[in-house]
N, C-alpha and C positions, 0 to 999 in steps of 0.2 A: 499691283499688289492684290492679294486675295486668293490666289491659287497656289498649290504647293510648289509648282515649278518656280515660283518667284523666290522660294527659299530652298535653294539647291541643298539637298540633305548633307552630303559630305562637307561642303563649305560651311554651312550653318553649324554643323557639329564641331568643326575646327574652331570657329569663332567663339562658341559658347564654352568649349573645352579649355580655351585659353584663359577665360575668366576663372573657371573652376581650378585649373592648375595653379594660377597665380595666387588664388585665395588659399588653397591647401599649402602651397610651399612657403608663402610669407608667414602664415600663422605658425607653421611648423618651425621655421627658422627662429621666430620670436618666442616660440613655446608659449604663445599667448594670443588670444583673439577669438574671433567668431567666424568659422568657415561655413557654417550651415546655411545662413541666409544668402551669401553670394552664390553658393552652389545651387541653391533652390530658385534663385531669381535670374539666372544667367540668360535664359531664353527671353524673358520679358525685357531685360536690359538690352539684348541684341536688337530686338525689333524696334524698341524705342530709339536707341541711340544711333543706329545706322540708318533707319528709314524715316524717322520723324523729327528728332531733336534738331532744332536750328541753333547752332552754336559755332564758334570759331576758336579752335584751340590756340591760334596765334594771337588772339585778343580776347581773353576771358571777360573783359569789361565792356564788350560791345553792347551798346545801350539796348538794342532790340533783340538780344538773344533770348531764347527760351530759358527759363530757370528750371533747374533740376534739383530736387531736394530729397536726400536720403534720410527720411524721418526715422527709420529703424537704423540709427547710426552705428549701432554695435557691429553691423555688417560692413564696416568701413572699407574692407578690402574690395568690395564690389565697386565702389566709386573710384578707388585708387586704380584698380585694374582698368576701368573704363577710361579714366583720364590718361593713363599711360598709353593704352593701346590706340586711342584716337588722336594722340599727338600733342597733348599738353606738356608743359615743361615739368614733367615728372619722370625722370629717367629711371631705368631699372635699378640703379644704385639706391634710389630712395625706396623702391619697393622692397629691396633687400633689408632696408633699415626700418621696416615696419615696427611701430611701437617703440622705437629707440629714441634716445635723447636728441633733441633738436633736429629730428628728421622732418621731412615734409609729409610723412605718413603716420601721424599720431594715432593712438588707439581708437579714438572717435574723430570724425571729420571736424576740423577746426577752421573757421573762417579766418583768412589772413595768413594761414600757413601753406595752404595747398592751392595752386592756381586751378580755378574751376569749381572749388567748393563754395557754395553760395551762402551757407550758414552753418554754424556749429550745431551738431546734433549728437544725440546720445541719450539725454534725458527724454524718455519716450513721450510722444504726443506733442512736443514743442516744434518739431520739424514741420509737421502738417499744419500746425497753427501759424508758424512763420510763413508757410506757403500761402495760407489764406490771406495774410497781410500783403504778400507780394502780388497775388492775383488782384487784390483790392487796389494796390498801387497802380497796376496796369490799367485797371478800369478807370480810375480817377484821372490818370495822365492822358489816357486815350480820349476821354471826354473833353479834356482841356485843350489838347494840342492837335488832335487829328482834324483834318480838313477833307472835303470831298476829293477823292482821288489820291489822297496823301495820308495813309494810315501809318504814320511814323512810329506809333506805339501800337504794336500788334504782335504779341507773343503769348505763348502758353507758359503755364507753371505746371510742371509734372512732379509728382510725388510718389515715392515708394514708401509704404508703411506696412507694419505687421500687426500681429495680435496684441502686442504690448501697447502700441500706439492706440489701438482701438479701445483698450481697457482704460487708459488714462483719461480722466475726466476732462482735461484741458482740450483734448481733440474734439470732444462733443460740444464744448462751448463754442469753439471756432467753426466747426463744420455746420452747426445749426445756423450760425449767422451767415456763413457762406451761402447756404441755400436761400436764406431770406434775401440776401443781396444779389442773388442770381449771378454768381461769378463763373460765367460760362467758359472762361479760359483756364480753369483749374481742372486738371485731370489727374486722378489718383489711382494707384495700383495697390490693391490690398493683397498682401502675401498671405493668403489663407492656408497655412500649412498645419494648423492645429497643434503646434508645439511651442511651448515656452520653457523657461529654465527648469521649472519643476516637473515638466513632462507634458502629457497630452492635456489640452486645455479644457476638455469637456467637464472636468470637475469644478471649474471656476469661471468658465466663459462660454455661455450657451446662447448669446444674443443672436437674434435673426438680423444680421448686419444689413443685408439688402433692404429689408423692410424699414429698418431704423433710418437708413439714409434716404430712402424714398420719403419718409415722413418729414425729413428735414428739407425736402424740396430739391433733392439731388436726382440727376439721371443716373440710374444704376444699371450696370451690365453684369448680371450674376453668372456664376458657374462657368467661368472661362478656364479652360485648361491652360495653366500657366507654363506648360512645356510644349505647347503646340503653337508655332509661329503664325500659322494661318488664323487660328482663333484669336490670338493676341492682336494681330493686325486688324482683323475685322472689328474687334472691340474698340481699338483706337480710332478707326475710321468712323464708327458709330458715335463715339464721344465728340469728335470734331464737328459733327453735324448738328449737335445741340449747343446753341449759342446762349441760351438764357438760364442754364443750370450748370453747376459743377458736376463732374462725372466721377463716380466710383466704379472702377473695374475690379470685380472680385475674382481673383485668380486662385484657383486650386493648385497648390504646388506641393512638392515633397522636399522638406528641408534636407539639405545635404545630398541632394540628388547627384549621383556619380560615385558616392562612397558605397561600395558593395555590401558592407556589413553594418554601417552606422546610419545610413539614410533613414529618415522618418523616425528618429529617436532624439531625445533631448541631449544625448551624449555629443551630438554633432553641433549643438547650438553654440557653445562657448568655450571650446577647448581644442587644442591641436589634435589632429586625427591620429598622429603617430606614424612612424616611418613605414611600418608594415601595412597599415591601411592605405596610406598614400601609394605605396608600391602596387597594391591590389587595385586601386582606383584608376591608375594611369591607363592600363589596357581596357578597363571597364568603360572609360569615356573616349577611347580611341586616341589617346595622347601618348606619344612615344618619344618625348623630348625630356632632357634633363631639367632639373629645377631652374627656373628663371630664364629659360631659353625659349624664345618665340620665333618660329620660322618667318622669314621675310614675307612670304605670301599671306600669312595671317596678319602681320602688321599692315600690309598694303590694303587688305580688305577692310580693316578697321579704320585706317587713316582718314580723319575728317578734316585735315588742314586745307586741302584745295577746295573742297566743297564749302567749308566754313568761310574761307576768304572770298569765295564767289558770292555767297549769301550776304556777307557784310558789304562787299563792293556794290552789289545791287541796291542795298539799303542806303549806302552813302550817296549813290547817284540820285536816288529818289529824294533823299534829304536835301541834297544840293538844289534840286528843283524847288523843293518846299521853301528853302531859304530865300530863293529869288522871289517867290510869290508872297511869302509870309516872313519877312526878315525879322520882325520883332519877336514873333513866336519862336523862330529858330534860335535866335540869340538867347532867349529866355530858357528854352529847353536845354541848350548846351550849358548855360550857367548852372542850372539846377542839377543836371546830371553830373556835373563836375563837383557839386557840393559847395559851390562858392556862394557867399552872401552878396546881396546887391551892392553896387558901388557906393551908394549913399548911406550904407548901413550905419557906420560909426557916427556920422554927423546926425543922423536921425535919432539914434539912441541918446546922444548927448542932449539933443533938443528936448526929447521926451523926459529925460531925467530932470532937466532943469525946470520944465513945466510942472512936473509932479512935485518937485521940491518946493516950488513957489506956492502951490496950493496948500501945502502943510495940513493935509487932511488926517484926522483921527478916525480911522475905519478899520474893519477887520482885514487882516492880510489876505484872506481869500478874495475880498472885494478889491483890494489893491492889486492882486494878481489879475483879476478880470480887467481892471483898468489898464494894466500893463499890456495884456493881450490886445485890448482895443486900440492901444496906441502903436504897438509894434507890428501887428499883423498886416495892416494895409500895405506895407512895403515888402511883405514876406509872403508871397502867394504859395510858397511851398509848405507853409505851416498847415498841418492837418490835425485837427483836434478830436476830442471825444471824451466820454465819461461812461462809467459803468452804472448807468441808470441814476446818476446823481447830478445831472447838469445844473439843476436849480440850487443845489447845495454846494457843489464844487465851484460854481460860477465860471465854467469853462466856455460857455457860449459868449460870442461877441456879435456886434451888429452885422458883420460880414459872414457869419456862419451859415453854411448851406448844407443841410443834411443829405447824406448819400443814401440812395435807395436803389432798388432793383433796376429802375429805368433811368436813373440820373446819377451823374457824378456829383462832386461837391467837395467840401473841405471839413466836414464834421461827421464823425461816426457815432451813432447811438448804439453803444456796445451791449446795452442791456446788462443784467446782473451777471457779468462775466469778467471778474477782475483779472484772473490768470489768463484767460483767453485774450482779453484786451491787451495785456502787456506783451504777450508773445506775438500777437498780431502786429503790434507797434514795432517790434523788432523786425518783422518781415517788411513793414512799410519803410523802415529806415534802410534796411539792407538792399531793397530794390533800387533805391536811388531816386532823386528828384523830389523827395518829400522830407519834411522834418516833423515827426509825429509828437504829439503830446496827448496824454490820457490821464484821467483822474478818477479817484475814489477817496474814501475816508482813509486817513493814515492807518487806522486799525486794520483795514482790509488789505494793506500792503502784504500782510501775511499770506493771503491767498495767492498773491502775484510774485512772491519773493524769488522763485527760481527763474522766472523770466527776467527779473531785474538783474540777477546774478549773471545770466547768459548775456545780457546787453553789455554788462561790464567786462565780461570775459572776451567778448567780440570787439570791444572798444568802438562801439557804434554810437552815433549821435541820436539820443532818445531822451525825452523829457517826461518824467513820471511826476504827476502832480497829486499831492496828498493834502487834504484839508481836514479840519476838525482834529487838531494836532495834539491835544492833551486833555487832562481832566477839565479843561476850560469848556469843553462841549457840554458839560453839566448833566442834565437830567437823564440822558440816555444810559448813563451808568457805566460800570466797569467793562461790560462787553464791548462797548464802543470807545472807551477811553484808552488811547495808546499810552503805555508807560515805557516799555523797553524798545519800541519800534525805531525811534529816531536814532538811538545809540547803535542798534544792530545794523541799521542801514548804513551807518558810517563805517562799519567794519567791512563792508563789501569792498574788496580791492577795486580801484579804478572807478568807484562811484563817488561823484560829488554831491553832497547833501547840503542843501541850503535851507536854513530856517530864519527867514528875515523878520525884523522887528517892526517895520513900518512900511509906508508906501514907497519910499526911496529904495530901501534895501530890497523890497519885493521886485521893483522894476529892474534893478541892477542884476538880481539873481536870474530873472528871465533872460536878460540880454546875454549874460555869461553862459547860460545853458544853451541858448541858441547858437552861440559862437563856438562852443566846444565841439571839436570834430573827433577827438580821440577817446570818447567815452560818454556814458549817459550821465544825466543829472536828475536828482530828486529835489523837488521844490515842496516845502512843507509850510502850510499856511493855517492860520487860526480861524476859528469861528467867531470869536469875540473881538470887539474893537481894541486896537492897540494905539497908544499915543504917538503922535508924530514927534520925531527927534530932530532938533535943529542941527545943521551942519554947515560948515563953509565949503567952498568948492574943493579945496585940497582934501578935506575929510571925505567928501563924497567919492573922490578918486580912490581912496584907500579901501573902500568897500570891496574892490576887486581883489584885495589880498586875503579875503576870507575872515580876517580878524583885525581890528584896528582900535585906536583910542578914540572913543566917542566923546568922553568927557574927562578932562584931566583933573587931578586933585587940585583943590583951591590954591594951595601954596606951591604947586608944582613939584612937590616931593611926596609921592604917595606912601602912606604907611601900609597900605594893602591895595590889592587889585580885585575888583569885582568883575568876573567874566560872566556874561549872560547871552542868551539867544532868544529870538522870537518874543513871545509875550512877557518874558521875564526881564527884558532890557528896561522896560519902563519901571519895573520894580527896583532894579539896580539903581536907576537914576534917582528915584525917590529915596532910596536908602542912602545914597551918597550925600544928599542934602541933609538928611537926618543925622548922619554921622558927623558932618561938618558942624552942625549946630552943637555937637558935643566935643568939638575940637579934634576930631579924628578925620584925617584927610585921605580919601581913597580915590583911585582911578577907576573909571568904568570902561571896560573893553567889551564892545559888541563883537561877537564871533559868529556871523551868520553861516559860515562854511568852514568847519574845522579841517576838512580835507584840503581845501585850497590854502588855508593858513599853514598847515603842516608842510606844504611844498615851498614856502618862502625861505629866503636865506636866513641863516641863523642870526645875523646882525639885526634883521628886521624883527624877527620873533623875540629876540632878547630886548629890543627896544620897547616892544608892546608889553611883554611880560618880563620885567627886569628880574634878574637873579637876586636872591636875598630878600625879596619883598613877598610877604605872605599873600596868599590868593584864596578867594572864595568864588566858587562857580555856582551859578543859579540857573536851573533848568527844570521844568516840570516833567521829569523823567528819571530813569534810574541813575544812581550816583556814581557807580564804579567807573563809567566811561571817563569821567572828568578827573580821575586821579592822576592821569598823565600830565595834566595841566596844573593841578593844585598841589600835587605831592602828598606825602603822608602828614606833613605839618600844616596843610591847608584844610579847607572844609568845603563841603558841597551841600547846598540847599536843594534837595531833590525829593524824589518819591520812590521808595523801594517796595511798595505794596501795590495792589490793585486799587483802583479808585472806588468811588461810591456814587450812588444816584442822588443828586441834589443840585441846586442851582450853582453855577460856576463860582460866584463870590463866596458862597458857603464852603465849597470844596477848597478853594485856594487858602482860605483862612484856616480850615481844619488841617490841611497838610503843611502849614507853615510858610506859605508863600505870602508873607506880610513884611512890611518895613520893619516892624518890631523884631521879627525873628532874624531877618538879615543883619540888623544892627547887633543883635545878641550874638549871632554866629561870628561876625567880624571881631567883636570884642573877645570872644573865647579863644581866638588864635593869636592875638597880639600880646 
């Protein structure tokens, strides 16, 4: 590589023209999509995918494959064209169904739909941030498993990104940290075409990108002609020689190159070119084939199946030797990459829960969370933690935490004040495989991270988001830091399990269930203030798994009302139950640490916990509307529908009606 003869001009043109033709034709057939970026990045894609990317279309899950991330995911036809041409299970019929219902070629790349798509992209900036997480995972696993002569974890993470990704703040959060951590296996290609949806970007984006990334500690290759294969090849080779810094290759390109009348305009960004323009483009790019027809010689030149199988076979042979010399490490690597928990996991969890139950501690649930991590993590080496500059407040550190640095692996990430970047990086850590990430901040600042949480739920990946300081109970910091609507709105994210435990036992169970959940993320919400321990028998402890359960039955076994509470308000409900009983009113207390899990239970169980015809009062230090689906219009909610105030927690709880007297009054009002 390195001289023009290595890129035979007619062949190279045919290979790149195939990408352009598929992009034009699929978008035209759908009358929807973004042809400009695939057409503008065709040369970069050819050089990377044919000459550098280590992957096996026959096994998209090969552990040591290079990861490719299309951060500018609106140009999804680029990755679909590449996957189709190189031999993945993405036949032409799926290309023809671009952006259609239940196709493998949705409008933006979606993890789990299309073989070879490593993450769901489209919300700009998150793909590159996921990639930083993947590169970090490679670094951590390499440090843990590689041995002299056996680099079984040794792959690159490649990213395509555009102006939009560069403008989104989350990309800077992650890229800044990537430089600090020296993620040398991360190589990015910036599609610097100067066009976004609104037109030429100089009116709103004039950053000196090379200097900015140099200041982050990146290796930068500036001013690469993104249509010159020799220049692209030289840039990649230069990137691979730098092992202690991530690389940004800044490629000057023309959006929509190949379109004779629309190239280098915003018109080609996000709309079909039209039949007339496509007809003019075909001879312009030397492509004389009907829509969706690829000559066999082009398929043969793109086909990566034989090479991919050879690369994987070579790795398998090396891994087999590794397994002979390091059998325990090999078995552990296989277990973790398969996403399986240790064989003794269930028995260990039961033992831990029993021990914590026996201690009967009244502590803050954030401290209970730390105790749970301390007890569970020693048997779970894949657990990788972190906090957005709040480790001492979130209590996410445990005795076995080892901070990751530029020169060392570990199991704890000091993310700095980067809530969104942290959460999207955690998605990348999870997607890579071999690790189960958790990361923390205050519940109020889940707002900064919310779109990454939504993407985790959309991708159905195992990820654990830890949020502490969960209500007005954090007190004097005031309404800017006091979450009111956050718990409810997090519960509204489809496929997100939100746990708000009331004591040490529920906190431990919530951690265990989050770790075990393979088909989606979990949010764990903890208090700053101490919460009273609740006594339970063994059968009741098992019911915590159902998300909602009878914590304390009415004294006479015939409840006149049901109190439903979560987190810090469960103790209040228990006190109110006693006060009501003193007045001859018998109520049941239901603890509902996870409404999402409770909602998935069979109707017979839910009806047993919340019997029909019995009035209900929900108690939670947050917005009230969420609870109407449980209490109905004839029930009541003790909550807060305003912002908080700056004052000590006990003053605030009294001011906003979180008192035994108010709960008793509320129950009486509905009976």
